[in-house]
C-alpha positions in Angstrom: 36.5 2.7 3.1 37.9 6.3 2.9 40.1 8.1 5.3 37.2 9.8 7.2 35.8 6.3 7.8 39.3 5.2 9.3 39.5 8.4 11.4 36.2 7.7 12.8 37.1 4.2 13.8 40.4 5.6 15.4 38.3 8.2 17.2 35.8 5.7 18.5 38.4 3.3 19.6 40.4 6.1 21.4 37.1 7.3 23.2 36.2 3.9 24.5 39.8 3.3 25.9 39.6 6.8 27.4 36.6 5.7 29.4 38.0 2.6 31.0 37.6 -0.2 28.2 40.7 -2.2 27.5 41.8 -2.6 24.0 42.1 -6.2 23.0 43.0 -7.6 19.7 40.5 -10.2 18.6 41.0 -13.0 16.2 39.2 -12.7 12.8 38.4 -16.3 12.7 36.8 -18.6 15.4 35.3 -22.1 15.6 31.9 -22.4 14.0 30.3 -23.5 17.3 31.3 -20.1 19.0 30.1 -18.1 16.1 26.8 -19.8 16.0 26.1 -18.4 19.6 25.1 -15.3 17.9 24.5 -16.2 14.4 22.6 -19.4 14.4 22.2 -19.7 10.6 25.1 -21.6 9.4 24.6 -20.4 5.9 25.2 -16.8 7.1 28.8 -17.7 8.3 31.8 -17.4 5.8 33.4 -20.9 6.6 37.2 -21.6 6.5 37.3 -25.2 6.4 34.7 -27.7 8.2 35.2 -26.3 11.8 36.1 -22.6 11.5 34.6 -19.5 10.1 35.3 -15.7 9.7 33.7 -13.7 12.4 30.6 -11.6 12.0 31.8 -9.3 14.6 34.5 -9.1 17.5 31.8 -10.1 19.9 32.0 -13.5 18.7 35.8 -13.6 19.3 35.2 -12.0 22.6 32.7 -14.7 23.4 35.2 -17.5 22.6 37.9 -15.6 24.7 35.4 -15.2 27.6 34.6 -19.1 27.3 38.5 -19.7 27.5 39.0 -17.6 30.6 39.3 -14.0 29.5 39.3 -12.2 32.8 36.0 -10.1 33.6 36.3 -6.6 32.5 35.4 -3.9 29.9 36.9 -4.4 26.6 36.9 -2.9 23.2 38.2 -4.3 19.9 38.3 -2.9 16.3 38.4 -5.5 13.2 36.4 -6.6 10.3 33.1 -8.1 10.2 32.3 -10.7 7.6 28.7 -11.3 6.6 27.3 -13.5 4.1 24.0 -11.8 3.4 21.4 -12.6 1.0 21.4 -9.0 -0.6 24.4 -6.6 -0.5 23.8 -2.9 -1.0 25.1 0.4 0.5 24.6 -0.6 4.1 24.8 -4.3 3.8 28.4 -5.3 2.9 30.3 -8.6 2.8 32.8 -7.2 5.0 33.2 -3.8 7.0 35.1 -2.4 9.9 33.6 -2.3 13.5 34.5 -1.2 16.9 32.9 -3.6 19.4 32.4 -3.0 23.1 32.2 -6.1 25.4 31.6 -6.3 29.2 31.8 -9.1 31.4 32.4 -7.2 34.7 28.7 -6.9 35.5 27.7 -6.1 39.2 24.2 -4.6 38.2 23.5 -5.5 34.5 20.9 -2.6 33.9 23.1 -0.1 35.4 26.1 -1.2 33.6 23.9 -1.4 30.2 22.7 2.0 30.8 26.4 3.3 31.1 27.3 1.6 27.9 24.4 3.2 26.0 25.5 6.8 27.5 29.0 6.1 26.2 27.6 5.2 22.8 25.6 8.2 22.5 28.3 10.3 23.8 30.7 8.9 21.2 28.2 9.2 18.2 27.2 12.9 19.1 30.2 14.5 20.9 33.0 12.6 19.5 31.8 11.9 15.9 29.7 14.8 15.3 26.4 13.1 14.7 23.4 15.4 15.0 21.2 14.2 18.1 18.0 15.2 16.2 18.8 12.6 13.5 19.1 9.8 16.0 16.5 7.4 17.3 16.4 4.2 19.6 14.5 1.2 18.9 13.7 -1.8 21.2 14.6 -5.2 19.7 14.0 -8.7 20.8 17.6 -8.7 22.1 18.0 -5.0 23.4 18.2 -1.7 21.7 19.4 -0.6 18.3 20.4 3.1 17.5 19.2 4.6 14.3 20.6 7.7 12.5 18.3 9.0 9.7 16.3 5.6 10.2 19.3 3.5 9.5 20.4 1.1 12.3 24.1 2.0 13.1 24.3 -0.2 16.4 23.0 -2.9 18.5 23.2 -3.2 22.1 22.0 -5.9 24.6 22.9 -8.5 27.3 23.5 -12.1 26.5 24.4 -15.2 28.4 25.9 -18.6 27.4 27.2 -21.3 29.7 29.1 -19.6 32.4 29.5 -16.2 30.8 27.1 -13.3 30.9 28.2 -10.2 29.0 26.9 -6.8 27.6 27.7 -6.1 24.0 27.5 -3.0 21.8 28.6 -1.4 18.6 31.1 1.3 19.3 31.2 2.2 15.6 30.6 0.5 12.2 32.0 2.0 9.0 31.2 2.9 6.5 27.6 2.5 7.6 27.7 5.2 10.3 29.0 7.7 7.6 26.4 6.5 5.2 23.7 7.1 7.7 24.9 10.3 9.0 25.0 11.8 5.5 21.9 10.0 4.3 19.4 12.8 4.6 22.1 15.1 2.7 22.1 12.5 -0.1 18.3 12.2 -0.3 17.8 16.0 -0.9 
C-alpha cells in the first residue's frame, strides 16, 4: 500500500469516530469457530494452529468480542484482513487494510442501517472524493454492496448469532477503494 492508501484509511477512521463510532483495537487472530460465523468455508481461513485463524475482517473480532460481553454500541476498527482466495489479482489480495463499522446498539434495525449507509456514502464522496456518478449499489443475499466503477468496495448488512444482533459495514478497504476509484482512468 502506498501513502495515499494509508491517508485514506486514516481519513475514514477519523470520519467514523467524528460521527459517533467508538474506535476499538480488534485482535487479528480469533478462534476458528468465531471466524466461521461469517466465513463457513474452513479452507478460506488462514489457520494458526488447530483452533485459531487470522481474521478475514475486524467484523469477526467484533463478533467474538460481542459474544464475550462487548457493551452495545457503535464501533469502528482498522486492521488487516487475511483472505485465502483461490485466485489473487489486483482486487483480490491475500491481505489488505480495512476500516470496519460494527453496530450492536440497535433500536430500529432498518433506521440504524440506513444511517450507516448514509455515513458510508458521505465518507466515500465527501471525505474521500469519490465521484458519485461512478458509484452504484447492489442488493445481495446479506444486504447491500457499494460498487465504484463496477468494482465492489464495501458490503453492508444485518446479522445475528446466538444472543448478538449487529449491523456491519465496510468503512474503507485499501488498496481496493483506490484501485476502483481510478479504474476508469486506467481503462482509457
